[in-house]
TORPA-4810 file (N, C-alpha, C, O; in nm, 3 decimals):
<nodes>
NODE_1_3.526_0.986_-1.328_3.561_1.085_-1.430_3.560_1.023_-1.571_3.518_1.085_-1.668_X
NODE_2_3.609_0.899_-1.578_3.608_0.830_-1.708_3.465_0.810_-1.756_3.435_0.832_-1.873_X
NODE_3_3.376_0.769_-1.663_3.236_0.749_-1.700_3.172_0.880_-1.743_3.095_0.882_-1.839_X
NODE_4_3.203_0.989_-1.675_3.148_1.120_-1.712_3.195_1.161_-1.851_3.116_1.213_-1.930_X
NODE_5_3.322_1.138_-1.881_3.374_1.169_-2.014_3.302_1.086_-2.120_3.270_1.137_-2.228_X
NODE_6_3.279_0.958_-2.091_3.208_0.872_-2.186_3.067_0.922_-2.212_3.019_0.918_-2.325_X
NODE_7_3.000_0.970_-2.106_2.865_1.021_-2.123_2.862_1.145_-2.210_2.774_1.159_-2.295_X
NODE_8_2.957_1.235_-2.191_2.964_1.356_-2.273_2.994_1.318_-2.419_2.935_1.374_-2.511_X
NODE_9_3.087_1.223_-2.437_3.123_1.179_-2.572_3.003_1.114_-2.642_2.979_1.140_-2.760_X
NODE_10_2.929_1.031_-2.570_2.810_0.969_-2.627_2.706_1.072_-2.665_2.642_1.061_-2.770_X
NODE_11_2.689_1.175_-2.581_2.593_1.280_-2.610_2.630_1.354_-2.738_2.543_1.384_-2.820_X
NODE_12_2.758_1.382_-2.757_2.803_1.453_-2.877_2.787_1.366_-3.001_2.747_1.415_-3.106_X
NODE_13_2.819_1.238_-2.989_2.808_1.147_-3.103_2.664_1.121_-3.144_2.635_1.096_-3.261_X
NODE_14_2.573_1.128_-3.045_2.433_1.094_-3.071_2.345_1.214_-3.096_2.222_1.201_-3.097_X
NODE_15_2.403_1.331_-3.116_2.322_1.450_-3.143_2.235_1.425_-3.265_2.284_1.380_-3.369_X
NODE_16_2.107_1.454_-3.251_2.013_1.435_-3.360_1.961_1.293_-3.370_1.877_1.265_-3.456_X
NODE_17_2.008_1.202_-3.285_1.962_1.065_-3.286_1.892_1.034_-3.153_1.901_1.110_-3.057_X
NODE_18_1.823_0.921_-3.151_1.754_0.883_-3.029_1.854_0.840_-2.923_1.957_0.780_-2.955_X
NODE_19_1.825_0.871_-2.798_1.908_0.829_-2.686_1.818_0.768_-2.580_1.696_0.775_-2.589_X
NODE_20_1.881_0.707_-2.479_1.804_0.638_-2.376_1.830_0.700_-2.239_1.944_0.726_-2.203_X
NODE_21_1.723_0.724_-2.165_1.732_0.765_-2.026_1.699_0.645_-1.939_1.588_0.592_-1.946_X
NODE_22_1.795_0.603_-1.859_1.772_0.490_-1.769_1.720_0.544_-1.635_1.797_0.597_-1.555_X
NODE_23_1.591_0.531_-1.615_1.523_0.590_-1.500_1.488_0.483_-1.398_1.419_0.386_-1.430_X
NODE_24_1.536_0.501_-1.276_1.501_0.410_-1.168_1.398_0.474_-1.077_1.405_0.593_-1.048_X
NODE_25_1.303_0.396_-1.032_1.206_0.448_-0.935_1.173_0.340_-0.834_1.177_0.221_-0.864_X
NODE_26_1.141_0.383_-0.715_1.104_0.289_-0.611_0.965_0.233_-0.639_0.894_0.285_-0.725_X
NODE_27_0.927_0.128_-0.569_0.803_0.057_-0.599_0.682_0.147_-0.579_0.589_0.144_-0.661_X
NODE_28_0.681_0.227_-0.473_0.570_0.321_-0.454_0.564_0.421_-0.569_0.458_0.443_-0.627_X
NODE_29_0.678_0.482_-0.601_0.684_0.581_-0.709_0.650_0.516_-0.843_0.579_0.575_-0.925_X
NODE_30_0.702_0.395_-0.865_0.678_0.326_-0.990_0.535_0.281_-1.007_0.492_0.251_-1.119_X
NODE_31_0.460_0.275_-0.898_0.319_0.236_-0.905_0.228_0.357_-0.925_0.134_0.351_-1.004_X
NODE_32_0.255_0.466_-0.854_0.159_0.578_-0.855_0.205_0.699_-0.935_0.127_0.793_-0.952_X
NODE_33_0.330_0.701_-0.984_0.378_0.822_-1.051_0.439_0.798_-1.188_0.391_0.854_-1.287_X
NODE_34_0.545_0.717_-1.197_0.619_0.710_-1.324_0.540_0.658_-1.444_0.571_0.699_-1.556_X
NODE_35_0.438_0.571_-1.428_0.361_0.534_-1.546_0.290_0.651_-1.613_0.266_0.649_-1.733_X
NODE_36_0.258_0.755_-1.534_0.192_0.874_-1.587_0.294_0.980_-1.629_0.270_1.061_-1.719_X
NODE_37_0.409_0.977_-1.561_0.514_1.075_-1.586_0.589_1.049_-1.717_0.617_1.142_-1.793_X
NODE_38_0.620_0.922_-1.745_0.704_0.889_-1.861_0.643_0.932_-1.994_0.715_0.990_-2.076_X
NODE_39_0.513_0.908_-2.021_0.457_0.955_-2.148_0.467_1.107_-2.166_0.490_1.155_-2.277_X
NODE_40_0.451_1.182_-2.057_0.463_1.328_-2.066_0.607_1.368_-2.096_0.632_1.461_-2.173_X
NODE_41_0.702_1.297_-2.034_0.843_1.327_-2.057_0.880_1.298_-2.202_0.953_1.376_-2.264_X
NODE_42_0.831_1.188_-2.256_0.866_1.152_-2.393_0.799_1.243_-2.495_0.850_1.255_-2.607_X
NODE_43_0.687_1.307_-2.460_0.628_1.407_-2.549_0.714_1.533_-2.553_0.724_1.600_-2.656_X
NODE_44_0.775_1.565_-2.439_0.863_1.683_-2.432_0.997_1.656_-2.499_1.055_1.744_-2.561_X
NODE_45_1.045_1.533_-2.486_1.178_1.497_-2.539_1.159_1.379_-2.634_1.186_1.264_-2.599_X
NODE_46_1.113_1.408_-2.754_1.074_1.303_-2.848_1.192_1.217_-2.894_1.172_1.104_-2.939_X
NODE_47_1.312_1.269_-2.881_1.430_1.194_-2.927_1.481_1.096_-2.822_1.578_1.023_-2.847_X
NODE_48_1.417_1.094_-2.705_1.465_1.011_-2.593_1.370_0.894_-2.569_1.248_0.909_-2.566_X
NODE_49_1.429_0.777_-2.553_1.355_0.659_-2.510_1.385_0.637_-2.362_1.500_0.641_-2.320_X
NODE_50_1.281_0.613_-2.284_1.298_0.594_-2.140_1.293_0.445_-2.108_1.198_0.375_-2.141_X
NODE_51_1.398_0.399_-2.042_1.401_0.263_-1.989_1.376_0.273_-1.839_1.454_0.334_-1.767_X
NODE_52_1.266_0.213_-1.794_1.224_0.225_-1.654_1.259_0.099_-1.575_1.230_-0.012_-1.618_X
NODE_53_1.321_0.119_-1.460_1.356_0.010_-1.370_1.294_0.040_-1.233_1.314_0.149_-1.178_X
NODE_54_1.219_-0.057_-1.178_1.149_-0.034_-1.051_1.198_-0.134_-0.946_1.198_-0.255_-0.969_X
NODE_55_1.238_-0.082_-0.831_1.282_-0.166_-0.719_1.272_-0.082_-0.592_1.210_0.025_-0.593_X
NODE_56_1.331_-0.128_-0.482_1.325_-0.048_-0.360_1.440_0.052_-0.353_1.530_0.050_-0.436_X
NODE_57_1.436_0.139_-0.253_1.531_0.249_-0.243_1.676_0.200_-0.238_1.763_0.255_-0.305_X
NODE_58_1.700_0.097_-0.159_1.837_0.046_-0.143_1.894_-0.001_-0.277_2.010_0.027_-0.307_X
NODE_59_1.814_-0.070_-0.355_1.859_-0.120_-0.484_1.883_-0.007_-0.584_1.982_-0.006_-0.656_X
NODE_60_1.791_0.090_-0.587_1.806_0.204_-0.678_1.934_0.280_-0.644_2.008_0.319_-0.735_X
NODE_61_1.962_0.300_-0.517_2.083_0.371_-0.475_2.208_0.299_-0.525_2.300_0.363_-0.576_X
NODE_62_2.213_0.168_-0.510_2.330_0.093_-0.553_2.349_0.100_-0.705_2.462_0.109_-0.752_X
NODE_63_2.242_0.096_-0.781_2.253_0.104_-0.926_2.297_0.243_-0.972_2.368_0.255_-1.072_X
NODE_64_2.257_0.346_-0.902_2.304_0.481_-0.933_2.454_0.493_-0.907_2.527_0.555_-0.984_X
NODE_65_2.499_0.433_-0.798_2.642_0.438_-0.765_2.727_0.361_-0.866_2.844_0.394_-0.887_X
NODE_66_2.668_0.259_-0.928_2.741_0.181_-1.027_2.718_0.231_-1.170_2.759_0.167_-1.266_X
NODE_67_2.653_0.346_-1.182_2.622_0.406_-1.313_2.537_0.315_-1.401_2.544_0.323_-1.524_X
NODE_68_2.457_0.230_-1.339_2.365_0.145_-1.414_2.233_0.217_-1.441_2.153_0.172_-1.524_X
NODE_69_2.211_0.328_-1.371_2.095_0.414_-1.394_2.144_0.557_-1.408_2.244_0.596_-1.348_X
NODE_70_2.072_0.636_-1.488_2.108_0.777_-1.503_2.054_0.861_-1.389_2.121_0.953_-1.341_X
NODE_71_1.933_0.830_-1.346_1.867_0.911_-1.245_1.762_0.824_-1.176_1.712_0.728_-1.234_X
NODE_72_1.729_0.859_-1.051_1.628_0.783_-0.978_1.528_0.875_-0.911_1.556_0.991_-0.884_X
NODE_73_1.410_0.820_-0.884_1.308_0.889_-0.805_1.273_0.795_-0.690_1.220_0.687_-0.713_X
NODE_74_1.303_0.837_-0.568_1.288_0.747_-0.452_1.216_0.820_-0.340_1.209_0.943_-0.337_X
NODE_75_1.161_0.739_-0.246_1.099_0.800_-0.128_1.177_0.769_-0.002_1.156_0.833_0.101_X
NODE_76_1.268_0.671_-0.007_1.344_0.634_0.111_1.467_0.721_0.132_1.497_0.810_0.052_X
NODE_77_1.537_0.694_0.241_1.657_0.770_0.275_1.775_0.723_0.190_1.802_0.603_0.181_X
NODE_78_1.844_0.818_0.127_1.963_0.788_0.048_2.085_0.808_0.137_2.102_0.915_0.196_X
NODE_79_2.169_0.706_0.148_2.278_0.708_0.244_2.410_0.758_0.187_2.489_0.818_0.259_X
NODE_80_2.434_0.737_0.059_2.564_0.769_0.002_2.583_0.920_-0.018_2.494_0.988_-0.069_X
NODE_81_2.699_0.970_0.023_2.732_1.111_0.002_2.774_1.139_-0.142_2.795_1.255_-0.179_X
NODE_82_2.787_1.034_-0.224_2.824_1.051_-0.364_2.703_1.083_-0.452_2.719_1.107_-0.572_X
NODE_83_2.584_1.084_-0.393_2.462_1.109_-0.470_2.402_1.244_-0.433_2.399_1.282_-0.315_X
NODE_84_2.354_1.315_-0.533_2.280_1.439_-0.511_2.132_1.406_-0.494_2.077_1.326_-0.570_X
NODE_85_2.069_1.467_-0.394_1.930_1.436_-0.360_1.848_1.565_-0.359_1.879_1.658_-0.285_X
NODE_86_1.743_1.569_-0.444_1.657_1.687_-0.452_1.515_1.650_-0.409_1.442_1.592_-0.488_X
NODE_87_1.474_1.681_-0.284_1.336_1.653_-0.241_1.238_1.744_-0.316_1.254_1.866_-0.315_X
NODE_88_1.138_1.684_-0.379_1.048_1.763_-0.463_0.900_1.739_-0.430_0.827_1.835_-0.405_X
NODE_89_0.855_1.614_-0.429_0.712_1.583_-0.425_0.667_1.547_-0.284_0.727_1.462_-0.219_X
NODE_90_0.561_1.612_-0.237_0.504_1.581_-0.106_0.435_1.446_-0.108_0.364_1.412_-0.202_X
NODE_91_0.457_1.370_-0.001_0.388_1.242_0.015_0.373_1.216_0.163_0.442_1.277_0.245_X
NODE_92_0.283_1.126_0.199_0.270_1.088_0.339_0.221_0.944_0.346_0.147_0.897_0.259_X
NODE_93_0.263_0.875_0.450_0.210_0.744_0.479_0.080_0.759_0.556_0.062_0.855_0.631_X
NODE_94_-0.010_0.665_0.537_-0.134_0.660_0.616_-0.155_0.517_0.661_-0.106_0.422_0.599_X
NODE_95_-0.227_0.503_0.770_-0.265_0.371_0.819_-0.391_0.327_0.745_-0.492_0.398_0.748_X
NODE_96_-0.386_0.212_0.680_-0.501_0.159_0.605_-0.563_0.045_0.682_-0.494_-0.047_0.726_X
NODE_97_-0.696_0.050_0.700_-0.770_-0.057_0.766_-0.892_-0.090_0.682_-0.939_-0.006_0.605_X
NODE_98_-0.944_-0.212_0.695_-1.065_-0.251_0.625_-1.184_-0.170_0.673_-1.187_-0.123_0.787_X
NODE_99_-1.283_-0.153_0.585_-1.398_-0.069_0.620_-1.479_-0.126_0.736_-1.550_-0.052_0.804_X
NODE_100_-1.469_-0.258_0.760_-1.543_-0.321_0.870_-1.460_-0.337_0.997_-1.506_-0.394_1.095_X
NODE_101_-1.337_-0.285_0.993_-1.251_-0.293_1.112_-1.315_-0.210_1.223_-1.351_-0.094_1.202_X
NODE_102_-1.328_-0.270_1.340_-1.411_-0.207_1.444_-1.352_-0.077_1.494_-1.419_0.026_1.489_X
NODE_103_-1.231_-0.077_1.543_-1.174_0.043_1.605_-1.022_0.036_1.606_-0.964_-0.072_1.623_X
NODE_104_-0.958_0.151_1.589_-0.813_0.158_1.600_-0.779_0.253_1.714_-0.797_0.374_1.703_X
NODE_105_-0.731_0.196_1.824_-0.694_0.278_1.939_-0.544_0.286_1.956_-0.488_0.393_1.983_X
NODE_106_-0.479_0.172_1.941_-0.336_0.164_1.967_-0.278_0.063_1.868_-0.337_-0.043_1.846_X
NODE_107_-0.164_0.095_1.809_-0.103_0.005_1.711_-0.035_-0.115_1.776_-0.003_-0.212_1.707_X
NODE_108_-0.013_-0.110_1.906_0.062_-0.214_1.974_-0.003_-0.351_1.955_-0.122_-0.369_1.977_X
NODE_109_0.080_-0.446_1.912_0.042_-0.586_1.895_-0.059_-0.610_1.784_-0.110_-0.721_1.772_X
NODE_110_-0.087_-0.510_1.703_-0.175_-0.530_1.587_-0.100_-0.609_1.480_0.023_-0.606_1.473_X
NODE_111_-0.176_-0.678_1.395_-0.118_-0.755_1.285_-0.104_-0.666_1.163_-0.199_-0.599_1.123_X
NODE_112_0.016_-0.665_1.103_0.045_-0.573_0.993_0.090_-0.646_0.867_0.154_-0.750_0.874_X
NODE_113_0.053_-0.590_0.753_0.110_-0.626_0.623_0.218_-0.522_0.593_0.188_-0.403_0.584_X
NODE_114_0.342_-0.567_0.578_0.456_-0.476_0.568_0.528_-0.491_0.435_0.526_-0.598_0.373_X
NODE_115_0.591_-0.383_0.392_0.681_-0.388_0.278_0.809_-0.465_0.314_0.836_-0.490_0.431_X
NODE_116_0.887_-0.501_0.211_1.009_-0.578_0.230_1.121_-0.491_0.288_1.115_-0.368_0.284_X
NODE_117_1.224_-0.557_0.342_1.343_-0.486_0.388_1.408_-0.412_0.270_1.414_-0.465_0.159_X
NODE_118_1.456_-0.291_0.295_1.515_-0.209_0.189_1.417_-0.108_0.135_1.456_-0.019_0.059_X
NODE_119_1.291_-0.120_0.173_1.187_-0.026_0.131_1.191_0.101_0.215_1.204_0.094_0.337_X
NODE_120_1.179_0.217_0.150_1.173_0.343_0.223_1.048_0.353_0.309_1.052_0.410_0.418_X
NODE_121_0.938_0.297_0.261_0.814_0.295_0.338_0.832_0.219_0.468_0.795_0.267_0.575_X
NODE_122_0.888_0.101_0.459_0.909_0.021_0.580_1.007_0.089_0.674_0.987_0.087_0.795_X
NODE_123_1.112_0.147_0.621_1.211_0.214_0.705_1.148_0.326_0.786_1.174_0.339_0.906_X
NODE_124_1.065_0.409_0.721_1.003_0.521_0.791_0.910_0.473_0.902_0.910_0.528_1.012_X
NODE_125_0.830_0.368_0.873_0.737_0.318_0.973_0.811_0.251_1.088_0.773_0.267_1.204_X
NODE_126_0.917_0.174_1.058_0.991_0.108_1.163_1.063_0.208_1.253_1.074_0.187_1.374_X
NODE_127_1.111_0.317_1.195_1.172_0.423_1.276_1.068_0.483_1.371_1.099_0.516_1.485_X
NODE_128_0.944_0.497_1.322_0.836_0.552_1.404_0.803_0.461_1.522_0.796_0.508_1.635_X
NODE_129_0.784_0.330_1.496_0.745_0.240_1.605_0.861_0.218_1.703_0.838_0.194_1.822_X
NODE_130_0.984_0.227_1.655_1.100_0.217_1.745_1.107_0.340_1.835_1.132_0.329_1.955_X
NODE_131_1.085_0.456_1.775_1.089_0.582_1.851_0.983_0.585_1.961_1.007_0.639_2.069_X
NODE_132_0.867_0.527_1.933_0.757_0.529_2.029_0.744_0.398_2.108_0.649_0.378_2.182_X
NODE_133_0.842_0.309_2.090_0.847_0.182_2.163_0.718_0.104_2.147_0.658_0.058_2.244_X
NODE_134_0.676_0.090_2.022_0.556_0.014_1.988_0.597_-0.117_1.924_0.684_-0.120_1.836_X
NODE_135_0.537_-0.225_1.967_0.563_-0.357_1.909_0.444_-0.401_1.825_0.331_-0.404_1.875_X
NODE_136_0.468_-0.435_1.698_0.361_-0.483_1.611_0.397_-0.622_1.559_0.512_-0.665_1.567_X
NODE_137_0.296_-0.692_1.507_0.315_-0.826_1.453_0.312_-0.820_1.300_0.211_-0.781_1.241_X
NODE_138_0.422_-0.859_1.235_0.427_-0.863_1.089_0.381_-1.002_1.043_0.451_-1.101_1.063_X
NODE_139_0.263_-1.006_0.981_0.208_-1.135_0.936_0.205_-1.146_0.783_0.188_-1.255_0.729_X
NODE_140_0.220_-1.033_0.714_0.236_-1.030_0.569_0.360_-0.948_0.538_0.388_-0.848_0.605_X
NODE_141_0.435_-0.989_0.436_0.553_-0.914_0.391_0.562_-0.927_0.240_0.567_-1.038_0.186_X
NODE_142_0.564_-0.813_0.170_0.561_-0.817_0.024_0.621_-0.689_-0.033_0.620_-0.584_0.031_X
NODE_143_0.674_-0.700_-0.157_0.721_-0.581_-0.228_0.616_-0.528_-0.323_0.644_-0.438_-0.402_X
NODE_144_0.494_-0.583_-0.316_0.386_-0.543_-0.406_0.276_-0.468_-0.330_0.211_-0.529_-0.245_X
NODE_145_0.253_-0.340_-0.358_0.149_-0.265_-0.287_0.009_-0.327_-0.301_-0.070_-0.321_-0.207_X
NODE_146_-0.020_-0.385_-0.418_-0.152_-0.445_-0.438_-0.173_-0.564_-0.344_-0.283_-0.585_-0.293_X
NODE_147_-0.067_-0.641_-0.321_-0.075_-0.752_-0.227_-0.108_-0.703_-0.087_-0.192_-0.761_-0.017_X
NODE_148_-0.042_-0.595_-0.045_-0.066_-0.540_0.088_-0.208_-0.486_0.101_-0.273_-0.505_0.204_X
NODE_149_-0.257_-0.421_-0.004_-0.394_-0.369_-0.002_-0.495_-0.483_0.007_-0.593_-0.474_0.081_X
NODE_150_-0.471_-0.590_-0.067_-0.562_-0.704_-0.062_-0.560_-0.770_0.076_-0.663_-0.818_0.123_X
NODE_151_-0.443_-0.771_0.141_-0.435_-0.824_0.277_-0.521_-0.740_0.372_-0.588_-0.795_0.460_X
NODE_152_-0.519_-0.609_0.354_-0.602_-0.520_0.435_-0.750_-0.545_0.407_-0.831_-0.550_0.500_X
NODE_153_-0.784_-0.560_0.279_-0.924_-0.575_0.240_-0.985_-0.708_0.285_-1.101_-0.713_0.325_X
NODE_154_-0.905_-0.816_0.278_-0.964_-0.948_0.296_-0.914_-1.024_0.419_-0.980_-1.118_0.464_X
NODE_155_-0.799_-0.986_0.475_-0.746_-1.058_0.589_-0.753_-0.978_0.718_-0.703_-1.021_0.822_X
NODE_156_-0.815_-0.860_0.711_-0.838_-0.779_0.831_-0.711_-0.744_0.906_-0.710_-0.738_1.029_X
NODE_157_-0.602_-0.721_0.831_-0.478_-0.673_0.892_-0.467_-0.523_0.864_-0.548_-0.467_0.791_X
NODE_158_-0.367_-0.460_0.923_-0.340_-0.319_0.901_-0.217_-0.305_0.812_-0.135_-0.397_0.802_X
NODE_159_-0.205_-0.190_0.748_-0.084_-0.162_0.671_-0.062_-0.012_0.666_-0.156_0.067_0.674_X
NODE_160_0.063_0.026_0.653_0.099_0.166_0.638_0.166_0.183_0.502_0.266_0.117_0.473_X
NODE_161_0.112_0.271_0.420_0.166_0.293_0.286_0.129_0.432_0.238_0.057_0.506_0.306_X
NODE_162_0.179_0.467_0.120_0.157_0.601_0.067_0.009_0.625_0.040_-0.061_0.539_-0.013_X
NODE_163_-0.037_0.744_0.076_-0.173_0.786_0.044_-0.197_0.782_-0.106_-0.309_0.755_-0.151_X
NODE_164_-0.094_0.809_-0.185_-0.108_0.814_-0.330_-0.142_0.678_-0.392_-0.186_0.671_-0.506_X
NODE_165_-0.123_0.571_-0.316_-0.150_0.437_-0.369_-0.295_0.395_-0.350_-0.336_0.291_-0.402_X
NODE_166_-0.373_0.473_-0.277_-0.507_0.426_-0.237_-0.620_0.517_-0.283_-0.729_0.514_-0.224_X
NODE_167_-0.597_0.598_-0.385_-0.701_0.691_-0.430_-0.830_0.619_-0.469_-0.939_0.662_-0.433_X
NODE_168_-0.816_0.508_-0.542_-0.934_0.433_-0.586_-1.011_0.376_-0.468_-1.133_0.388_-0.461_X
NODE_169_-0.940_0.314_-0.375_-1.006_0.251_-0.259_-1.070_0.355_-0.168_-1.178_0.332_-0.113_X
NODE_170_-1.003_0.469_-0.152_-1.060_0.576_-0.068_-1.186_0.632_-0.135_-1.286_0.654_-0.067_X
NODE_171_-1.180_0.654_-0.264_-1.296_0.710_-0.337_-1.417_0.618_-0.329_-1.531_0.665_-0.322_X
NODE_172_-1.394_0.486_-0.331_-1.504_0.390_-0.329_-1.533_0.337_-0.188_-1.612_0.244_-0.171_X
NODE_173_-1.470_0.398_-0.087_-1.497_0.365_0.054_-1.479_0.217_0.086_-1.553_0.161_0.166_X
NODE_174_-1.379_0.154_0.023_-1.353_0.014_0.054_-1.252_-0.002_0.168_-1.240_-0.110_0.226_X
NODE_175_-1.181_0.106_0.199_-1.091_0.105_0.315_-1.106_0.238_0.390_-1.158_0.335_0.336_X
NODE_176_-1.059_0.238_0.512_-1.052_0.361_0.591_-0.905_0.394_0.613_-0.823_0.303_0.628_X
NODE_177_-0.873_0.521_0.615_-0.733_0.561_0.634_-0.722_0.660_0.749_-0.813_0.740_0.774_X
NODE_178_-0.607_0.653_0.817_-0.580_0.739_0.931_-0.447_0.810_0.909_-0.348_0.749_0.867_X
NODE_179_-0.445_0.939_0.938_-0.330_1.025_0.916_-0.261_1.054_1.049_-0.328_1.077_1.150_X
NODE_180_-0.129_1.051_1.049_-0.054_1.084_1.170_-0.051_1.236_1.187_0.014_1.307_1.110_X
NODE_181_-0.120_1.285_1.288_-0.139_1.430_1.302_-0.010_1.504_1.337_-0.003_1.626_1.320_X
NODE_182_0.092_1.433_1.386_0.218_1.498_1.420_0.312_1.513_1.300_0.421_1.569_1.312_X
NODE_183_0.269_1.462_1.186_0.350_1.475_1.065_0.470_1.383_1.060_0.558_1.402_0.976_X
NODE_184_0.474_1.282_1.147_0.590_1.192_1.151_0.593_1.096_1.032_0.695_1.033_1.005_X
NODE_185_0.481_1.086_0.962_0.476_0.999_0.845_0.485_1.077_0.714_0.473_1.019_0.606_X
NODE_186_0.506_1.205_0.724_0.522_1.286_0.603_0.662_1.263_0.544_0.758_1.237_0.617_X
NODE_187_0.672_1.272_0.412_0.800_1.251_0.346_0.798_1.317_0.209_0.700_1.380_0.170_X
NODE_188_0.907_1.302_0.136_0.920_1.358_0.002_0.965_1.249_-0.096_1.044_1.162_-0.061_X
NODE_189_0.913_1.257_-0.218_0.974_1.183_-0.327_1.091_1.267_-0.376_1.078_1.389_-0.394_X
NODE_190_1.206_1.203_-0.400_1.329_1.276_-0.427_1.389_1.235_-0.562_1.390_1.117_-0.599_X
NODE_191_1.439_1.334_-0.634_1.515_1.308_-0.755_1.661_1.287_-0.714_1.717_1.369_-0.642_X
NODE_192_1.721_1.178_-0.761_1.856_1.141_-0.716_1.943_1.108_-0.837_1.899_1.040_-0.930_X
NODE_193_2.065_1.157_-0.836_2.162_1.122_-0.940_2.303_1.135_-0.882_2.322_1.196_-0.777_X
NODE_194_2.400_1.076_-0.950_2.538_1.082_-0.903_2.591_1.224_-0.914_2.560_1.296_-1.009_X
NODE_195_2.672_1.263_-0.816_2.726_1.400_-0.816_2.812_1.428_-0.938_2.826_1.544_-0.978_X
NODE_196_2.870_1.325_-0.998_2.952_1.343_-1.117_2.873_1.325_-1.247_2.931_1.325_-1.356_X
NODE_197_2.742_1.309_-1.235_2.659_1.285_-1.352_2.652_1.409_-1.440_2.628_1.519_-1.391_X
NODE_198_2.672_1.391_-1.572_2.651_1.501_-1.667_2.501_1.514_-1.687_2.436_1.422_-1.737_X
NODE_199_2.445_1.629_-1.649_2.300_1.649_-1.652_2.255_1.692_-1.791_2.285_1.803_-1.836_X
NODE_200_2.185_1.604_-1.858_2.137_1.628_-1.993_2.007_1.709_-1.990_1.945_1.720_-1.885_X
NODE_201_1.966_1.764_-2.104_1.838_1.838_-2.109_1.719_1.755_-2.064_1.626_1.809_-2.005_X
NODE_202_1.720_1.623_-2.091_1.605_1.542_-2.052_1.597_1.528_-1.900_1.487_1.516_-1.846_X
NODE_203_1.710_1.530_-1.830_1.707_1.524_-1.684_1.650_1.654_-1.627_1.573_1.651_-1.531_X
NODE_204_1.687_1.767_-1.685_1.627_1.894_-1.643_1.477_1.896_-1.672_1.399_1.949_-1.592_X
NODE_205_1.436_1.839_-1.786_1.293_1.831_-1.819_1.219_1.743_-1.718_1.107_1.774_-1.679_X
NODE_206_1.283_1.634_-1.677_1.225_1.545_-1.577_1.205_1.618_-1.444_1.100_1.607_-1.382_X
NODE_207_1.306_1.691_-1.403_1.295_1.766_-1.277_1.180_1.866_-1.283_1.105_1.881_-1.186_X
NODE_208_1.166_1.935_-1.395_1.059_2.032_-1.411_0.922_1.965_-1.404_0.829_2.018_-1.344_X
NODE_209_0.910_1.848_-1.467_0.783_1.775_-1.464_0.747_1.730_-1.323_0.630_1.734_-1.284_X
NODE_210_0.847_1.689_-1.246_0.821_1.642_-1.110_0.755_1.750_-1.025_0.674_1.720_-0.938_X
NODE_211_0.791_1.875_-1.049_0.732_1.984_-0.971_0.582_1.998_-0.996_0.511_2.051_-0.910_X
NODE_212_0.532_1.951_-1.109_0.388_1.959_-1.136_0.309_1.859_-1.052_0.187_1.870_-1.041_X
NODE_213_0.378_1.762_-0.992_0.313_1.663_-0.905_0.338_1.692_-0.757_0.312_1.608_-0.671_X
NODE_214_0.389_1.810_-0.727_0.442_1.839_-0.594_0.341_1.825_-0.481_0.373_1.767_-0.378_X
NODE_215_0.221_1.876_-0.500_0.125_1.884_-0.389_0.040_1.757_-0.377_0.018_1.686_-0.475_X
NODE_216_-0.005_1.732_-0.257_-0.093_1.618_-0.230_-0.214_1.668_-0.150_-0.200_1.753_-0.062_X
NODE_217_-0.332_1.615_-0.182_-0.455_1.656_-0.115_-0.502_1.546_-0.023_-0.516_1.431_-0.064_X
NODE_218_-0.526_1.581_0.103_-0.574_1.484_0.201_-0.724_1.467_0.188_-0.796_1.566_0.172_X
NODE_219_-0.775_1.344_0.194_-0.921_1.321_0.188_-0.993_1.386_0.306_-0.938_1.396_0.415_X
NODE_220_-1.114_1.430_0.282_-1.190_1.498_0.388_-1.231_1.402_0.498_-1.242_1.442_0.614_X
NODE_221_-1.254_1.276_0.465_-1.304_1.180_0.563_-1.193_1.100_0.631_-1.219_0.994_0.687_X
NODE_222_-1.072_1.150_0.626_-0.958_1.080_0.685_-0.962_1.089_0.837_-0.991_1.194_0.894_X
NODE_223_-0.933_0.976_0.902_-0.924_0.975_1.048_-0.790_1.028_1.094_-0.696_1.039_1.015_X
NODE_224_-0.781_1.060_1.221_-0.657_1.113_1.280_-0.604_1.011_1.379_-0.676_0.960_1.465_X
NODE_225_-0.473_0.983_1.365_-0.406_0.891_1.456_-0.308_0.970_1.539_-0.215_1.030_1.484_X
NODE_226_-0.325_0.972_1.670_-0.237_1.050_1.756_-0.106_0.975_1.779_-0.018_1.025_1.850_X
</nodes>
């Protein structure tokens, strides 16, 4: 309550002056969305400066709880009941393989490049392989999507990551991707903030902008993974 009062007081004192929005986003979101989103937001809200912080879902959640961030955009599961979560943007994980990879029949015992612990991407995939009692070999582990893509391209391993991260590679046919036909890899990017957060006009503008990115288009040449 004290923090909320301080935020309202700061808003009143800073009327007509520049203010800062502390925006947290997960690594997937920070790679494929927020670099394009922030300039549009700042054109709509010229008096606001956006400070962007990128990390995994677990870290973003903790910073929101400590009021170190105003709002977050995440793809992973938010655990705290003190945070409001608004699912907005469609996303899905896909299996990425090198273009010369011979065949994908079963994920069991395949070598994978995986995201780090605390990542929403890794959590969703691990829940899937646990549910289906599949054992895979993690031979690469990184918090950088580009590192994982390079591992797929040059080390002939597999990886599961957001379709939104591979538009360039899919367009140039440097990798092949497979979609889970049961929808178990589908997810949402979510707008998250503390339940006691005073929602400023720029946060409402951010939410409105997120809806313009809502839909995702699946490539025509995508394979199907049962």
